[in-house]
C-alpha positions as a Markdown table, in Angstrom:
| # | Residue | x | y | z |
|---|---|---|---|---|
| 1 | Met | 116.1 | 129.7 | -12.1 |
| 2 | Ser | 113.8 | 131.9 | -10.4 |
| 3 | Ala | 115.0 | 135.0 | -12.2 |
| 4 | Val | 114.5 | 133.3 | -15.4 |
| 5 | Val | 111.1 | 132.5 | -14.1 |
| 6 | Ile | 110.5 | 136.2 | -13.4 |
| 7 | Ser | 111.9 | 137.4 | -16.6 |
| 8 | Phe | 110.2 | 135.2 | -18.7 |
| 9 | Thr | 106.8 | 135.6 | -16.5 |
| 10 | Thr | 107.4 | 139.7 | -17.3 |
| 11 | Thr | 108.4 | 139.4 | -20.8 |
| 12 | Met | 105.3 | 137.0 | -21.6 |
| 13 | Lys | 102.6 | 139.8 | -19.4 |
| 14 | Gln | 104.5 | 142.4 | -21.9 |
| 15 | Thr | 104.1 | 140.1 | -25.1 |
| 16 | Val | 100.2 | 139.4 | -24.4 |
| 17 | Gln | 99.4 | 143.5 | -23.2 |
| 18 | Gln | 101.4 | 144.2 | -26.5 |
| 19 | Ser | 99.2 | 141.7 | -28.5 |
| 20 | Asn | 95.9 | 143.5 | -27.0 |
| 21 | Ile | 96.7 | 146.8 | -27.4 |
| 22 | Ala | 97.5 | 145.5 | -31.3 |
| 23 | Gly | 93.9 | 143.8 | -31.6 |
| 24 | Thr | 92.5 | 146.9 | -30.4 |
| 25 | Gln | 94.1 | 149.1 | -33.1 |
| 26 | Ile | 93.2 | 146.8 | -35.7 |
| 27 | Glu | 90.1 | 146.7 | -34.5 |
| 28 | Thr | 89.6 | 150.4 | -33.7 |
| 29 | Gly | 90.4 | 151.1 | -37.3 |
| 30 | Val | 87.9 | 149.0 | -39.1 |
| 31 | Gly | 85.2 | 150.8 | -36.8 |
| 32 | Val | 86.7 | 154.0 | -37.4 |
| 33 | Glu | 86.4 | 153.8 | -41.2 |
| 34 | Phe | 82.4 | 152.6 | -41.3 |
| 35 | Leu | 82.1 | 156.3 | -39.5 |
| 36 | Arg | 84.4 | 158.0 | -41.9 |
| 37 | Ala | 82.4 | 156.5 | -44.6 |
| 38 | Asp | 78.6 | 157.1 | -43.7 |
| 39 | Leu | 80.0 | 160.8 | -42.7 |
| 40 | Glu | 81.1 | 161.4 | -46.2 |
| 41 | His | 78.2 | 160.5 | -47.8 |
| 42 | Ala | 75.7 | 162.1 | -45.6 |
| 43 | Gly | 73.4 | 163.7 | -47.9 |
| 44 | Phe | 73.6 | 161.2 | -50.1 |
| 45 | Gly | 70.3 | 160.4 | -52.5 |
| 46 | Leu | 68.3 | 163.4 | -50.2 |
| 47 | Tyr | 65.6 | 165.3 | -52.0 |
| 48 | Trp | 65.7 | 169.2 | -51.3 |
| 49 | Gln | 62.2 | 169.9 | -51.7 |
| 50 | Gln | 58.6 | 168.1 | -52.1 |
| 51 | Ser | 56.0 | 168.7 | -54.9 |
| 52 | Gly | 53.1 | 168.9 | -52.9 |
| 53 | Val | 52.6 | 166.8 | -49.8 |
| 54 | Pro | 53.8 | 162.8 | -50.1 |
| 55 | Asn | 52.6 | 160.0 | -47.6 |
| 56 | Pro | 53.8 | 160.7 | -44.2 |
| 57 | Tyr | 57.2 | 159.2 | -43.6 |
| 58 | Phe | 57.8 | 157.6 | -40.2 |
| 59 | Glu | 61.5 | 157.8 | -38.2 |
| 60 | Pro | 61.9 | 156.5 | -34.6 |
| 61 | Leu | 60.7 | 158.5 | -32.2 |
| 62 | Asn | 60.8 | 159.6 | -28.6 |
| 63 | Ser | 58.5 | 161.5 | -26.3 |
| 64 | Ser | 61.5 | 163.5 | -25.0 |
| 65 | Phe | 64.0 | 163.5 | -28.4 |
| 66 | Asn | 62.4 | 164.3 | -31.9 |
| 67 | Pro | 65.7 | 163.6 | -34.4 |
| 68 | Gly | 63.8 | 164.5 | -37.1 |
| 69 | Ala | 63.0 | 167.7 | -36.2 |
| 70 | Asp | 66.2 | 168.1 | -34.0 |
| 71 | Thr | 63.7 | 169.5 | -31.0 |
| 72 | Leu | 63.5 | 168.1 | -27.3 |
| 73 | Leu | 60.8 | 167.7 | -25.2 |
| 74 | Thr | 58.5 | 167.5 | -27.9 |
| 75 | Pro | 55.7 | 164.9 | -28.3 |
| 76 | Leu | 55.4 | 161.9 | -30.5 |
| 77 | Ala | 55.0 | 162.8 | -34.2 |
| 78 | Asp | 55.2 | 161.9 | -38.1 |
| 79 | Val | 57.9 | 164.1 | -39.1 |
| 80 | Pro | 57.0 | 164.7 | -43.0 |
| 81 | Asn | 59.9 | 167.2 | -43.8 |
| 82 | Val | 62.6 | 167.6 | -45.8 |
| 83 | Pro | 65.3 | 165.3 | -44.6 |
| 84 | Lys | 68.5 | 166.6 | -42.6 |
| 85 | Ala | 71.7 | 165.0 | -43.8 |
| 86 | Phe | 72.5 | 165.5 | -39.9 |
| 87 | Ser | 70.8 | 165.6 | -36.6 |
| 88 | Ser | 72.3 | 164.9 | -33.3 |
| 89 | Ser | 72.2 | 165.8 | -29.5 |
| 90 | Asp | 74.4 | 166.2 | -26.4 |
| 91 | Ala | 73.9 | 164.0 | -23.5 |
| 92 | Leu | 70.9 | 162.3 | -24.5 |
| 93 | Gly | 70.3 | 159.9 | -22.1 |
| 94 | Val | 66.4 | 159.1 | -22.9 |
| 95 | Thr | 65.3 | 155.3 | -24.0 |
| 96 | Pro | 65.9 | 154.1 | -26.6 |
| 97 | Phe | 68.1 | 157.1 | -27.6 |
| 98 | Ile | 70.6 | 156.8 | -24.9 |
| 99 | Ser | 74.3 | 157.0 | -25.3 |
| 100 | Leu | 76.0 | 156.0 | -22.5 |
| 101 | Asn | 77.9 | 158.4 | -20.0 |
| 102 | Asp | 76.0 | 161.5 | -21.4 |
| 103 | Ser | 78.1 | 161.2 | -24.8 |
| 104 | Asp | 76.8 | 162.2 | -28.1 |
| 105 | Tyr | 74.0 | 160.7 | -30.1 |
| 106 | Leu | 74.8 | 161.0 | -34.0 |
| 107 | Val | 72.0 | 160.6 | -36.7 |
| 108 | Ile | 73.1 | 160.2 | -40.5 |
| 109 | Arg | 70.8 | 160.2 | -43.5 |
| 110 | Ala | 71.5 | 159.1 | -46.6 |
| 111 | Thr | 70.5 | 156.4 | -49.0 |
| 112 | Asn | 73.7 | 154.4 | -49.2 |
| 113 | Val | 74.4 | 154.4 | -45.4 |
| 114 | Ile | 72.8 | 150.8 | -44.9 |
| 115 | Arg | 74.4 | 147.7 | -45.4 |
| 116 | Gly | 72.5 | 146.3 | -48.1 |
| 117 | Ile | 73.1 | 145.9 | -51.6 |
| 118 | Thr | 70.3 | 147.8 | -52.8 |
| 119 | Gly | 71.1 | 151.1 | -50.9 |
| 120 | Gln | 74.5 | 151.8 | -53.0 |
| 121 | Lys | 72.2 | 151.4 | -56.0 |
| 122 | Trp | 71.5 | 155.1 | -57.9 |
| 123 | Gly | 70.7 | 155.9 | -61.8 |
| 124 | Tyr | 68.6 | 157.5 | -64.2 |
| 125 | Val | 65.2 | 157.0 | -65.2 |
| 126 | Gly | 64.4 | 158.6 | -69.0 |
| 127 | Arg | 62.4 | 157.1 | -72.0 |
| 128 | Asp | 64.1 | 154.6 | -74.6 |
| 129 | Thr | 63.6 | 154.9 | -78.4 |
| 130 | Ala | 60.1 | 153.9 | -78.1 |
| 131 | His | 59.6 | 156.6 | -75.5 |
| 132 | Leu | 58.9 | 153.9 | -72.6 |
| 133 | Pro | 60.5 | 154.7 | -69.1 |
| 134 | Ala | 63.8 | 152.9 | -68.7 |
| 135 | Val | 66.3 | 152.8 | -65.8 |
| 136 | Gln | 69.9 | 153.0 | -66.1 |
| 137 | Ser | 72.0 | 152.0 | -63.3 |
| 138 | Leu | 75.3 | 154.0 | -63.1 |
| 139 | Ser | 76.5 | 151.8 | -60.0 |
| 140 | Ser | 78.4 | 148.5 | -59.8 |
| 141 | Asp | 75.2 | 146.6 | -59.2 |
| 142 | Thr | 72.1 | 147.2 | -61.5 |
| 143 | Phe | 68.4 | 147.4 | -60.3 |
| 144 | Thr | 66.4 | 144.6 | -59.5 |
| 145 | Asn | 62.7 | 144.7 | -60.3 |
| 146 | Thr | 61.9 | 143.7 | -56.8 |
| 147 | Asp | 64.1 | 146.6 | -55.4 |
| 148 | Gly | 62.2 | 150.3 | -53.6 |
| 149 | Val | 63.5 | 153.0 | -55.1 |
| 150 | Ile | 62.6 | 157.1 | -54.9 |
| 151 | Val | 62.8 | 159.0 | -57.8 |
| 152 | Ile | 64.2 | 162.9 | -57.8 |
| 153 | Leu | 64.0 | 165.8 | -60.4 |
| 154 | Pro | 67.6 | 167.0 | -60.3 |
| 155 | Glu | 66.4 | 170.8 | -61.7 |
| 156 | Ile | 63.0 | 172.5 | -62.4 |
| 157 | Gly | 63.9 | 176.1 | -62.9 |
| 158 | Pro | 65.6 | 178.7 | -60.7 |
| 159 | Gly | 65.8 | 177.6 | -57.1 |
| 160 | Gln | 64.1 | 174.4 | -57.6 |
| 161 | Tyr | 66.3 | 171.4 | -57.3 |
| 162 | Arg | 66.4 | 168.0 | -56.2 |
| 163 | Gln | 62.4 | 167.6 | -56.2 |
| 164 | Leu | 61.2 | 164.6 | -55.0 |
| 165 | Val | 58.8 | 162.7 | -57.7 |
| 166 | Leu | 55.1 | 161.6 | -56.6 |
| 167 | Asp | 53.1 | 159.2 | -58.3 |
| 168 | Thr | 50.4 | 161.5 | -60.0 |
| 169 | Val | 47.8 | 158.9 | -59.1 |
| 170 | Asn | 48.4 | 157.6 | -56.1 |
| 171 | Pro | 50.6 | 160.5 | -54.4 |
| 172 | Asn | 53.5 | 157.9 | -53.3 |
| 173 | Tyr | 57.4 | 158.4 | -53.6 |
| 174 | Ile | 58.1 | 154.5 | -53.6 |
| 175 | Thr | 58.4 | 152.4 | -56.6 |
| 176 | Asn | 59.9 | 149.7 | -58.5 |
| 177 | Pro | 62.4 | 150.1 | -61.4 |
| 178 | Thr | 60.4 | 148.4 | -63.9 |
| 179 | Ser | 58.6 | 150.4 | -66.9 |
| 180 | Ala | 55.1 | 150.0 | -65.8 |
| 181 | Ala | 56.2 | 151.1 | -62.3 |
| 182 | Met | 57.9 | 154.1 | -63.5 |
| 183 | Thr | 55.1 | 154.9 | -65.7 |
| 184 | Ser | 54.0 | 158.1 | -63.5 |
| 185 | Phe | 57.7 | 158.9 | -62.4 |
| 186 | Ala | 59.3 | 159.0 | -65.6 |
| 187 | Pro | 60.2 | 162.4 | -67.6 |
| 188 | Ser | 57.3 | 164.2 | -69.0 |
| 189 | Ala | 57.6 | 164.8 | -73.0 |
| 190 | Thr | 58.3 | 168.7 | -73.6 |
| 191 | Pro | 57.2 | 170.4 | -76.9 |
| 192 | Asn | 61.2 | 170.5 | -77.5 |
| 193 | Asp | 62.2 | 166.9 | -76.0 |
| 194 | Pro | 59.8 | 164.1 | -76.4 |
| 195 | Asp | 61.8 | 161.9 | -74.1 |
| 196 | Gly | 61.7 | 164.6 | -71.1 |
| 197 | Val | 64.7 | 165.7 | -69.0 |
| 198 | Lys | 66.0 | 162.7 | -67.3 |
| 199 | His | 64.9 | 161.5 | -63.5 |
| 200 | Leu | 67.6 | 160.5 | -61.0 |
| 201 | Val | 66.7 | 157.2 | -59.3 |
| 202 | Tyr | 68.2 | 155.9 | -55.5 |
| 203 | Gly | 67.8 | 152.5 | -54.1 |
| 204 | Leu | 66.4 | 152.0 | -50.4 |
| 205 | Asn | 66.2 | 148.4 | -49.9 |
| 206 | Asp | 64.8 | 145.1 | -51.6 |
| 207 | Ser | 61.1 | 145.7 | -51.2 |
| 208 | Thr | 58.3 | 148.4 | -51.6 |
| 209 | Ser | 57.7 | 147.6 | -47.8 |
| 210 | Val | 59.1 | 151.2 | -47.4 |
| 211 | Arg | 58.5 | 154.0 | -44.3 |
| 212 | Arg | 60.8 | 157.0 | -45.0 |
| 213 | Pro | 62.0 | 158.1 | -48.4 |
| 214 | Phe | 65.5 | 157.9 | -47.4 |
| 215 | Asn | 67.8 | 155.4 | -44.8 |
| 216 | Arg | 69.0 | 156.5 | -41.6 |
| 217 | Thr | 72.1 | 155.1 | -39.4 |
| 218 | Asp | 72.8 | 156.4 | -35.6 |
| 219 | Tyr | 76.0 | 156.0 | -33.5 |
| 220 | Tyr | 76.1 | 156.2 | -29.9 |
| 221 | Ile | 77.5 | 153.9 | -27.4 |
| 222 | Ser | 75.4 | 151.5 | -26.0 |
| 223 | Asp | 75.9 | 149.4 | -22.5 |
| 224 | Ala | 74.8 | 146.0 | -24.1 |
| 225 | Asn | 77.3 | 143.1 | -24.6 |
| 226 | Val | 80.2 | 144.6 | -23.8 |
| 227 | Pro | 83.1 | 142.3 | -23.5 |
| 228 | Thr | 84.8 | 141.6 | -20.3 |
| 229 | His | 87.9 | 142.7 | -20.8 |
| 230 | Cys | 86.7 | 146.6 | -20.7 |
| 231 | Ala | 86.8 | 149.0 | -18.1 |
| 232 | Pro | 83.9 | 149.4 | -15.9 |
| 233 | Asn | 81.0 | 151.8 | -17.6 |
| 234 | Thr | 82.8 | 151.6 | -20.9 |
| 235 | Gly | 80.2 | 150.8 | -23.7 |
| 236 | Val | 80.6 | 149.9 | -27.3 |
| 237 | Leu | 79.9 | 152.1 | -30.2 |
| 238 | Val | 77.3 | 150.9 | -32.5 |
| 239 | Lys | 76.2 | 151.8 | -36.0 |
| 240 | Ala | 72.5 | 151.4 | -35.6 |
| 241 | Thr | 70.5 | 151.5 | -38.9 |
| 242 | Val | 67.2 | 152.1 | -39.3 |
| 243 | Leu | 65.0 | 149.4 | -41.0 |
| 244 | Gln | 62.6 | 150.1 | -43.2 |
| 245 | Ser | 60.0 | 147.5 | -43.1 |
| 246 | Ala | 59.7 | 149.1 | -39.2 |
| 247 | Asp | 60.8 | 151.6 | -36.7 |
| 248 | Thr | 63.3 | 149.1 | -35.3 |
| 249 | Phe | 67.4 | 148.9 | -35.7 |
| 250 | Asp | 69.6 | 146.8 | -37.3 |
| 251 | Ile | 72.7 | 147.2 | -34.6 |
| 252 | Met | 76.4 | 146.3 | -35.6 |
| 253 | Pro | 79.0 | 147.1 | -32.9 |
| 254 | Ile | 82.2 | 148.8 | -34.7 |
| 255 | Ile | 84.6 | 149.8 | -31.8 |
| 256 | Asp | 84.6 | 148.1 | -28.1 |
| 257 | Cys | 85.6 | 149.6 | -24.9 |
| 258 | Val | 84.3 | 153.1 | -25.6 |
| 259 | Ala | 84.1 | 155.9 | -22.8 |
| 260 | Asp | 83.0 | 158.9 | -24.7 |
| 261 | Phe | 81.5 | 160.0 | -27.9 |
| 262 | Gln | 81.9 | 163.4 | -28.9 |
| 263 | Val | 80.9 | 165.4 | -32.3 |
| 264 | Val | 82.3 | 168.6 | -33.3 |
| 265 | Tyr | 80.7 | 170.7 | -36.4 |
| 266 | His | 82.7 | 173.5 | -38.6 |
| 267 | Leu | 79.9 | 175.9 | -39.2 |
| 268 | Asp | 80.0 | 178.7 | -42.0 |
| 269 | Asn | 76.9 | 181.0 | -41.8 |
| 270 | Gly | 78.2 | 182.9 | -45.3 |
| 271 | Thr | 80.9 | 185.0 | -43.0 |
| 272 | Gly | 83.4 | 183.0 | -44.7 |
| 273 | Val | 84.6 | 182.3 | -41.2 |
| 274 | Gln | 84.4 | 179.2 | -39.6 |
| 275 | Thr | 83.0 | 178.4 | -35.9 |
| 276 | Ser | 83.4 | 175.1 | -34.2 |
| 277 | Ala | 80.0 | 173.9 | -32.7 |
| 278 | Asn | 79.0 | 171.2 | -30.4 |
| 279 | Ala | 76.7 | 168.1 | -31.2 |
| 280 | Asn | 73.7 | 170.4 | -30.5 |
| 281 | Gly | 74.9 | 173.4 | -32.8 |
| 282 | Leu | 72.4 | 172.3 | -35.1 |
| 283 | Asn | 69.7 | 172.6 | -33.7 |
| 284 | Gly | 67.3 | 175.2 | -35.1 |
| 285 | Leu | 69.0 | 174.6 | -38.3 |
| 286 | Thr | 66.6 | 173.7 | -41.3 |
| 287 | Ala | 67.9 | 171.0 | -44.1 |
| 288 | Glu | 69.1 | 173.7 | -46.4 |
| 289 | Gln | 71.1 | 175.4 | -43.5 |
| 290 | Ile | 72.8 | 172.4 | -43.0 |
| 291 | Arg | 73.5 | 171.7 | -46.3 |
| 292 | Asp | 75.0 | 175.6 | -46.8 |
| 293 | Gln | 76.6 | 175.8 | -43.1 |
| 294 | Val | 78.3 | 172.4 | -42.3 |
| 295 | Lys | 81.8 | 172.1 | -43.8 |
| 296 | Ser | 83.0 | 169.3 | -42.1 |
| 297 | Val | 82.6 | 166.9 | -39.2 |
| 298 | Gln | 85.0 | 165.8 | -36.2 |
| 299 | Cys | 84.4 | 162.7 | -34.3 |
| 300 | Tyr | 86.4 | 162.0 | -31.2 |
| 301 | Ile | 86.2 | 158.3 | -29.8 |
| 302 | Leu | 87.6 | 157.9 | -25.9 |
| 303 | Ile | 88.6 | 154.3 | -25.9 |
| 304 | His | 91.4 | 152.0 | -23.8 |
| 305 | Glu | 94.0 | 150.0 | -25.5 |
| 306 | Gly | 94.3 | 146.7 | -24.1 |
| 307 | Gly | 92.8 | 145.2 | -21.0 |
| 308 | Ile | 93.7 | 146.3 | -17.2 |
| 309 | Asp | 97.6 | 146.2 | -16.8 |
| 310 | Arg | 98.4 | 146.9 | -13.1 |
| 311 | Ser | 101.6 | 147.8 | -13.8 |
| 312 | Tyr | 100.7 | 151.0 | -15.8 |
| 313 | Ile | 99.6 | 154.2 | -14.4 |
| 314 | Tyr | 97.7 | 156.9 | -16.8 |
| 315 | Pro | 99.2 | 159.8 | -16.4 |
| 316 | Asn | 96.5 | 162.3 | -15.8 |
| 317 | Ala | 93.0 | 162.5 | -14.3 |
| 318 | Ser | 90.6 | 163.8 | -17.4 |
| 319 | Ile | 91.1 | 163.7 | -21.1 |
| 320 | Asn | 90.2 | 166.2 | -23.6 |
| 321 | Val | 88.0 | 164.1 | -25.7 |
| 322 | Gly | 87.3 | 167.0 | -28.7 |
| 323 | Glu | 88.8 | 169.9 | -30.4 |
| 324 | Val | 91.6 | 171.8 | -29.0 |
| 325 | Ala | 93.0 | 175.1 | -29.8 |
| 326 | Ala | 96.8 | 175.7 | -31.1 |
| 327 | Asp | 98.0 | 175.5 | -27.9 |
| 328 | Gly | 97.5 | 172.0 | -27.5 |
| 329 | Val | 95.3 | 172.2 | -24.0 |
| 330 | Thr | 92.7 | 174.9 | -24.3 |
| 331 | Leu | 89.3 | 172.7 | -25.3 |
| 332 | Val | 87.4 | 174.5 | -28.4 |
| 333 | Ala | 84.4 | 171.9 | -28.3 |
| 334 | Gly | 83.8 | 168.5 | -26.7 |
| 335 | Arg | 84.3 | 168.2 | -23.4 |
| 336 | Ser | 86.8 | 167.3 | -20.7 |
| 337 | Phe | 86.3 | 163.9 | -19.7 |
| 338 | Pro | 87.1 | 162.7 | -15.7 |
| 339 | Leu | 88.8 | 160.1 | -15.8 |
| 340 | Ser | 89.4 | 159.6 | -12.1 |
| 341 | Thr | 85.3 | 159.5 | -10.9 |
| 342 | Thr | 83.8 | 156.7 | -10.1 |
| 343 | Ile | 82.3 | 156.6 | -13.3 |
| 344 | Leu | 85.1 | 154.5 | -14.7 |
| 345 | Gly | 86.1 | 152.7 | -11.4 |
| 346 | Gly | 88.6 | 152.1 | -8.8 |
| 347 | Asn | 91.2 | 150.9 | -11.4 |
| 348 | Trp | 90.5 | 153.6 | -14.3 |
| 349 | Ala | 94.5 | 154.5 | -14.1 |
| 350 | Asn | 95.6 | 150.8 | -15.0 |
| 351 | Tyr | 94.1 | 151.6 | -18.3 |
| 352 | Arg | 95.9 | 153.0 | -21.6 |
| 353 | Trp | 93.0 | 155.8 | -22.6 |
| 354 | Lys | 93.7 | 157.2 | -25.8 |
| 355 | Val | 91.2 | 159.5 | -27.9 |
| 356 | Val | 90.9 | 158.5 | -31.1 |
| 357 | Ser | 89.7 | 161.4 | -34.1 |
| 358 | Met | 88.6 | 162.0 | -37.5 |
| 359 | Ala | 88.1 | 165.2 | -39.5 |
| 360 | Val | 85.4 | 164.3 | -42.4 |
| 361 | Thr | 84.2 | 166.6 | -45.1 |
| 362 | Pro | 81.3 | 165.6 | -46.2 |
| 363 | Lys | 80.7 | 165.3 | -50.2 |
| 364 | Asn | 77.4 | 165.1 | -50.8 |
| 365 | Leu | 75.5 | 167.8 | -48.9 |
| 366 | Lys | 75.7 | 169.6 | -52.3 |
């Protein structure tokens, strides 16, 4: 009877552990797809040039980190610049832009990185048969009269592309997709074309209460609301979308029990040779240089599968969280995370550590 009980108990423990591991894999897979989709869409709906100086736009900033300008130790300031598809930082660690365990902080800008329907909408504004402004939606959801949208002129002339259209009367960049509201944003007639060239329209949110002509979402490890089964000093990788109505975040947890998050860029500065760069590798680059040079983005997420298992011993004292060379050992970009330190507690070896990685080619930079 004792042998039967021991065998049954062992089997049950293994079953529970495998069930927890399977659950972790499913949840991680869902969270990874959120990140993958946002990486692919980075740059969607962004303008490349400004026709004059629009009303200043606002992003949540900190006195020690300015994600709009990609500079450290700069004073708090507005950022009325052409928005960058990516911003990121190594080991930020400054409230409110803090990422647990000195991991990376990633900012992605595009109109469709929000969870709302309006951010997924896009189309054209032209003129109808009566030469009145008319909006045509090319997305699955049509525009409504209460949507807040921006208008972009695709091409003006050589070297002049994707210019943000401003209201000619009141220099603003936000409007509603109605004929009356579009009067100052619609194409101008030319001698050869009484209807003008069609402009692009991108949705931002479901009102004109808009503080920036794009949407933005941030990825980082948060230490808030961490599940109890997670190892000490691990956190939750979150997708934090900046609200248009205020400089606050809509935070959505996507992956639990995360110890590290590393971002690596493959850059080509025109030589045809791609080089690897850490999260700080974009610092100092303009929005145009980022569009030209970023060829792929790799993200590495260090998690543990299932909960603590005292019958299991993880074999290594550290783990590479980043890109490695062809030998599978030499770290090219990212960092070697020290598992055996006091960061993860004395039972760090009783967790099944795993690095989840992805390599994404952004499809909307150019």
